[in-house]
N, C-alpha and C positions, 0 to 999 in steps of 0.2 A: 504494500500500500504506500503510495506517495501522497502526502497531504501537507497542508499548511495550517491545519487547525489541531492543536494539541489534544483537545478533548474529543471532538467527534471523529477525527481521522486517526490520530495516533493511538489514543486509548481504545477506540473501536477496533483497530487492527490488533492491538495487544489482547483484547478480549477474545478475538477470533483466533489468536495464536498464530498470526502471520507476521513476517518481518515488516518493519515500517521505515520509511524515509521521511523525516521531518524537514520539509522545505521551509526555511526560516531566513528569508533574505535580510531582515532587519536585526537578526540575532537577538531577539527578545527573550527574556527569561521565561522559563517554563519548568514545571515540576515533572514533566514526563521524561522518561528515559527510553528514547527510541533506539532501534537497531542502528540507524544512521542519522546524521544531521548534515544538512547541506545548506549553503547560503546562495549558491548559483546553480541553475539547472544544468549547466555544463558539467558539474560534478557527478551527475548521474551516470555518465559513461564509465567511470571507475567502478561504480557499484554494480551496474548491470553487466 
């Protein structure tokens, strides 16, 4: 799951037990602990 919302996207993916990529271009604080964090979409290439 690739998402920019820590609650609905990342937490939802964690609840479904799938890997998560948290797209956070502003590098805002969040209490979630995703599988991956990225600030630029170009970083997805390294993950995929």
